[in-house]
MARSELUM-377147 format. One line per 3 residues: number of its first residue (from 1); their letters; for each residue x, y, z of C-alpha. Coordinates in steps of 0.2 Angstrom, whole numbers. Layout:
NUM = a = X,Y,Z; ... $
This chain:
1 = mtd = -190,-89,486; -177,-92,473; -184,-91,456 $
4 = pef = -184,-108,448; -177,-103,431; -161,-97,438 $
7 = ddt = -147,-102,450; -147,-98,469; -131,-88,468 $
10 = tva = -133,-70,472; -123,-58,462; -118,-41,470 $
13 = rvp = -125,-26,461; -114,-17,449; -108,1,455 $
16 = and = -115,15,444; -97,20,440; -93,3,432 $
19 = rgs = -104,3,418; -92,-5,406; -91,-20,417 $
22 = ada = -110,-22,417; -111,-20,398; -97,-34,396 $
25 = aas = -107,-45,408; -123,-42,398; -115,-46,381 $
28 = tet = -108,-63,387; -126,-67,394; -119,-71,412 $
31 = pva = -134,-72,422; -131,-56,433; -146,-56,445 $
34 = taa = -150,-44,458; -155,-51,475; -173,-52,478 $
37 = std = -181,-40,490; -178,-47,508; -196,-41,513 $
40 = apv = -204,-52,499; -218,-64,505; -212,-82,507 $
43 = qyg = -220,-94,495; -224,-111,502; -225,-126,491 $
46 = igp = -227,-145,491; -209,-152,493; -198,-144,480 $
49 = fsl = -212,-138,469; -224,-125,469; -243,-127,470 $
52 = rev = -245,-122,452; -232,-135,446; -240,-149,456 $
55 = iig = -256,-146,448; -248,-145,430; -240,-162,434 $
58 = gvw = -256,-169,440; -265,-164,424; -252,-171,413 $
61 = lva = -252,-187,422; -270,-190,419; -268,-185,401 $
64 = fvl = -254,-196,398; -263,-211,405; -278,-208,396 $
67 = sff = -268,-206,379; -266,-225,379; -285,-228,379 $
70 = plv = -293,-231,362; -297,-214,354; -305,-222,338 $
73 = pse = -317,-237,341; -314,-252,332; -333,-254,329 $
76 = pra = -347,-242,328; -354,-239,346; -338,-247,354 $
79 = vfs = -331,-237,368; -315,-246,376; -309,-254,360 $
82 = gas = -299,-246,345; -283,-237,341; -275,-224,353 $
85 = vws = -267,-208,348; -250,-216,348; -255,-226,334 $
88 = ggl = -262,-213,323; -245,-208,314; -235,-192,320 $
91 = swi = -250,-183,328; -245,-189,345; -230,-177,345 $
94 = lai = -242,-162,346; -256,-170,355; -246,-177,370 $
97 = gvp = -227,-177,366; -224,-159,368; -233,-156,384 $
100 = tva = -224,-171,391; -207,-163,387; -214,-147,395 $
103 = vfl = -218,-155,412; -202,-164,412; -193,-147,410 $
106 = lal = -203,-139,424; -198,-154,435; -180,-153,429 $
109 = rrl = -179,-135,433; -183,-137,452; -172,-153,455 $
112 = spq = -157,-147,445; -157,-127,445; -140,-127,434 $
115 = gir = -148,-139,421; -158,-134,406; -165,-116,409 $
118 = rvg = -172,-112,392; -177,-120,376; -170,-109,362 $
121 = slg = -175,-90,367; -189,-97,376; -190,-99,395 $
124 = idq = -196,-115,403; -212,-106,408; -214,-99,390 $
127 = fas = -211,-116,383; -225,-125,393; -236,-111,388 $
130 = vaf = -233,-115,369; -233,-133,372; -250,-134,381 $
133 = ava = -258,-121,368; -253,-132,354; -259,-148,362 $
136 = atv = -276,-139,366; -278,-133,348; -275,-151,341 $
139 = wvt = -288,-159,353; -301,-146,351; -299,-147,332 $
142 = wlw = -302,-166,333; -317,-163,345; -324,-151,331 $
145 = etv = -322,-164,318; -331,-177,328; -346,-167,333 $
148 = aia = -348,-161,315; -348,-179,308; -359,-185,322 $
151 = iqy = -372,-171,317; -371,-176,299; -371,-195,300 $
154 = dtw = -377,-198,317; -362,-208,322; -347,-205,333 $
157 = trt = -330,-208,325; -320,-206,341; -322,-211,360 $
160 = wvl = -324,-202,376; -305,-200,377; -306,-186,365 $
163 = wve = -318,-176,377; -307,-178,393; -290,-175,384 $
166 = avl = -297,-158,377; -303,-153,394; -286,-157,401 $
169 = mla = -276,-148,388; -286,-133,391; -283,-134,409 $
172 = gvv = -265,-134,405; -267,-118,395; -276,-109,410 $
175 = ltv = -261,-115,422; -247,-109,410; -253,-95,399 $
178 = fap = -266,-87,412; -257,-91,428; -249,-74,431 $
181 = iip = -267,-66,432; -275,-80,443; -275,-78,462 $
184 = gle = -266,-90,471; -255,-95,456; -247,-79,452 $
187 = qdf = -235,-81,466; -225,-92,455; -221,-76,443 $
190 = qdr = -218,-63,458; -202,-56,465; -191,-66,453 $
193 = pei = -173,-59,451; -170,-48,435; -156,-54,423 $
196 = pah = -151,-49,405; -163,-55,392; -158,-69,379 $
199 = rna = -151,-60,364; -166,-68,353; -178,-60,366 $
202 = rpv = -170,-43,366; -178,-29,355; -172,-29,337 $
205 = rav = -159,-18,331; -164,-3,319; -160,-5,301 $
208 = vpr = -157,8,288; -158,6,269; -142,1,261 $
211 = prr = -134,17,253; -135,18,234; -118,19,224 $
214 = erp = -117,34,215; -108,35,198; -93,47,197 $
217 = apa = -97,63,188; -88,66,171; -73,76,171 $
220 = pap = -76,93,164; -68,97,146; -52,106,147 $
223 = tpa = -54,124,142; -40,132,131; -29,145,138 $
226 = ase = -33,163,134; -17,166,128; -17,152,115 $
229 = paa = -25,157,99; -39,147,93; -35,134,79 $
232 = apa = -39,139,62; -51,126,53; -43,114,42 $
235 = asv = -45,119,23; -56,109,12; -46,98,0 $
238 = vad = -61,93,-10; -69,103,-24; -87,108,-22 $
241 = ddr = -89,98,-38; -83,82,-30; -95,82,-15 $
244 = pte = -107,66,-15; -124,68,-20; -140,58,-15 $
247 = rdl = -137,47,-30; -120,42,-25; -118,24,-17 $
250 = sat = -114,29,2; -116,19,17; -129,31,23 $
253 = dvf = -140,28,9; -147,10,10; -158,13,-5 $
256 = apl = -142,17,-16; -142,1,-27; -160,5,-32 $
259 = ndt = -157,23,-37; -141,20,-46; -143,20,-65 $
262 = gah = -125,20,-70; -123,39,-73; -113,49,-60 $
265 = epq = -107,66,-58; -91,70,-67; -77,68,-55 $
268 = ada = -61,79,-54; -45,72,-61; -37,62,-48 $
271 = atr = -20,71,-52; -27,87,-48; -33,81,-31 $
274 = ewt = -23,83,-15; -21,67,-5; -28,66,12 $
277 = pad = -29,50,25; -47,50,23; -45,44,5 $
280 = est = -34,30,11; -46,24,24; -60,24,11 $
283 = qah = -50,13,-1; -44,1,12; -62,-1,19 $
286 = pap = -76,1,6; -92,5,12; -105,-10,13 $
289 = qaf = -117,-10,-1; -136,-14,1; -145,-26,-10 $
292 = wal = -162,-35,-10; -162,-53,-6; -176,-67,-8 $
295 = apv = -176,-82,4; -181,-99,-4; -192,-103,12 $
298 = erd = -198,-93,27; -184,-89,39; -182,-79,56 $
301 = vld = -173,-63,58; -167,-62,75; -161,-48,87 $
304 = eyg = -144,-47,96; -151,-60,109; -157,-72,97 $
307 = tpl = -175,-67,98; -186,-68,83; -190,-50,76 $
310 = fri = -199,-54,60; -199,-67,46; -194,-66,28 $
313 = gpt = -199,-78,14; -201,-81,-5; -216,-70,-7 $
316 = awa = -206,-54,-4; -189,-46,-6; -180,-41,9 $
319 = lvi = -167,-26,10; -150,-32,16; -140,-17,22 $
322 = edr = -124,-27,26; -116,-44,21; -106,-51,34 $
325 = gdv = -103,-67,26; -112,-80,35; -124,-67,42 $
328 = fvi = -135,-54,33; -141,-38,42; -158,-35,36 $
331 = rhd = -169,-20,38; -188,-22,39; -201,-10,31 $
334 = dgr = -206,-2,48; -187,2,52; -183,-14,63 $
337 = igy = -165,-21,60; -161,-39,63; -150,-53,59 $
340 = lhd = -152,-68,47; -140,-82,51; -146,-94,37 $
343 = vsg = -141,-87,21; -140,-103,10; -150,-102,-5 $
346 = vtr = -153,-84,-4; -156,-75,-21; -148,-58,-23 $
349 = g = -157,-45,-32 $
């Protein structure tokens, strides 16, 4: 008997030497099915439906009719009056709505083989298994809550409909999830034609870590040719007596203003010295002078990103190693260096 999930068209087997055509057919998800074995046993049913499908339809019909009976009694001890599952918000979707859709798809598959044959990546039988399993979970959960409340408060908050619905949905799970292993019902799943799997149901592709981008190695420094003579060191144009001492006001000595007493080492006559480009750059850009500063109130000294590093205030002098006009570069006693952006009213020492 033809499998209900696929059409009745039998496609010829693909020759072994035409593998490319087979791969192309599989990639387009054309239902390339092989003919069922001619000696397979015949499956008899009730009209266009199999025995399992008829039983599933009967279970659903009873559950659907009972869903309109009161689930929550309007009064204590009431049995036939109250609100049904359809009046409990959206809970009816999982309790009875999803199984209803599954049963209609099972019927549509038999009556219209070219119609809907899957829900997403799930086949009709797979969707029915999920639908009845979810519905059974909902009803059993309500049943558990009802029994727990009855034990604690000695009152029943739901009617007999809950018990019957829970049993019916569990029967639906047996007829869908466990049917392939139940004698008499497993014929629905035997001798079905083989087709390429849906792309969402195929094995996943292997993944590999993304390669890390390597930084280019630095170019090697050029080496002088063996025939070229090494350059002679430049002759010093500053006399030994003109070399700065630790008491000179240099950029490397932040404590120079504190150590300066006004007396300096004698300098050579400018007329006797040779001019160098370094002298011009020194005169055009004088080295920054460090000084002490006293803030009138406590103010934050920030780092490059605007995060406070430490505070200065009127109780202690702060060492400014560079004056940038509207910003002071301040050095803390522990070596941290930050920026003071509010320099108004600062007393210079």
